[in-house]
N, C-alpha and C positions, 0 to 999 in steps of 0.2 A: 351147435358145434361147427357147422359149415360157416356161418356168419363170423364166428369168433376166429376160425382158421383163416378166413379171407382178410379179416382185420389185421391179424398178425402178419400175413404176407405183405399187405400194403405198408405196414409200419417198417418191416424189414427193407422193403424197396426204398422207402423214404430215408431210412437211416444208413443205407449202403453208402460207403464213403466215395464211391465212384459214380459219375453220371450214368444214367440208364437212358438209352435211346430206344424209343418205340418205333417199329416199322409196321405201318398199317396199310394193308392192301385189300380191304374189304370192310365188312360191317363190324363196328365196335359197339356192341349192344349191351346194355346193363352193366354187369360187373366187368365185361370186356372193356367198356369205356372207362370204368374205374381203374383198371390196370394201366390203360394208356395214360390216364391222369396221374397215376402214381409214378410214372416215368418223368424224367427231367426234360427230355427233348423228344420231339415227335416229327418223323418223316412219314408222309402218307402219299398214296397214289390218288389219282382223280377218281378211282373207284371206291374210295373210303367213304363210309357214312358213320354217323354218330347219333345214338338215340338211347332213351331210357323208357321203355314201354311198360315198366313195372305197374303203374296204376291201372293199365288196361288188363292186367292179369291179377289184380287185387293184391299187389305186392308193394313194397317200398324199396327204393334205391338208397337205403340208409348209409351204405358205405361209400357210395359215389357222391352223395350230397356234400359232405365235408371237403372232399377233394375238389369238386367243382368250385365251391366257394373259395377254397385256398388258392387254386390256380387262376380262376376267372371271375370271381365275384358273385354276389347274390342274384344279380339280374339274369345272367346266363343260367345259373342254377335253377331259378324259377322257370325260365323258358323251357328248359329240358325236363325238369322234374315234374312240373305241373302242366305245362303246355303240350307235352307229348310230341313235340316236333322232332323230325329226323333232319339232321344237318348233313348236307352233302360236303364233299371235301373242300370245295371252294369257300363255302360259308365257314367251315371249321378253320380254314386258313385265315380268313378275314377276321374271325373272332379270336385268333391266337391259340386255338387248340392244336393246330398243325403249324409247325415252324417252317418246314420245307415241303412244298407240294410238287410232286414229280410224276412222270409217267410210270405206269405199273412195272415195267421192266427195269426201272431205275430205283425202286424203293430200297432194296438191299444194298445196291451200289452206293446210293447217297448216304444211307445210314452208316455203312462201313467206312466210307471216306470221311464222314463227319467224326466218327469214332477215332480214326487214325489222326485226324487233325487235332482233336482234343487230347490225344495221347502225347502230343508234342508239348503240352503244357506241363507245368509243375504239378505232380501228383498231390503234393502237400497243399498247394494253392487251391486246386480243385476240391480237395476234401474239406478244407476250411471254408471255401465259398459255399459248397453244398450244405455243410453243417450250419452256416450262418443263415442261409435261406430257410432251412427247415426249422431252426430254433426260433426264428422271429415269431412264429405262431405254433411252435411244436407242442406245447402243453395243451393249447386250445384244440389243435387238430387231433391230438391223441384222445382227448376227452370226447370230441365230436365223433371220432371214429368208433369209440366204445358205445356212445349213444346210438349211433347209426346201426351198429351191429345188433343192438338190443331191439331197435325198431324193426329191422329186417326180420329178425327171429320172431318177434311178436306178430308181424304181418303174416308170416307163414302159417300161423295157427288159426287164422280167421276163416269164416265161411266164404268171404269174398275171394281169398286166395285159393281155396279148394275149387270154387266155381271157375275162377279165372284160369287156373292151370289146367283144369279138365277141359274147358272150352278151347284153350290153346292146343292141347293135344288132339282134340277132336276137330280142329280147324273150323270152329264156329264162333260167332260172337258170344261173349259171356252174358249171362242173365244174373247180374249181381243182386244179392238179397237187399 
């Protein structure tokens, strides 16, 4: 049910007719990164990090994978989903996850000023532009999000997930079956 609810939230964010600006001033981990990727524009501080540690917990980032491929391609998706790397803000900016990189005390200021600048545009033009961007692969993305939600839910039922989550809560390395 949780995976399905998150899939629905992501689809609502993608279908919202107005641009959504993420303001990131810390760690965007797992589904947190997914929510950032569901946004249209991203402002982040130098303290921001981006990671998908699901495999280290016996889980699958099924809802994040389609968004990563949609926004940034399969190469970056593989790097984060399989490679387990944590990207710092500068690398996130270089790779295009972050559009504007600012000091921590400027994250909300920059996001707000960007929103005000966007508000000067034609609302109808923005809506049509966002709709066009999302419709280019909308059916595929929706199908992939459904598949991702199913993979996420399935992973939660495995012995690996039980051990990974238990180890995480006990602050110890997992001993996967």
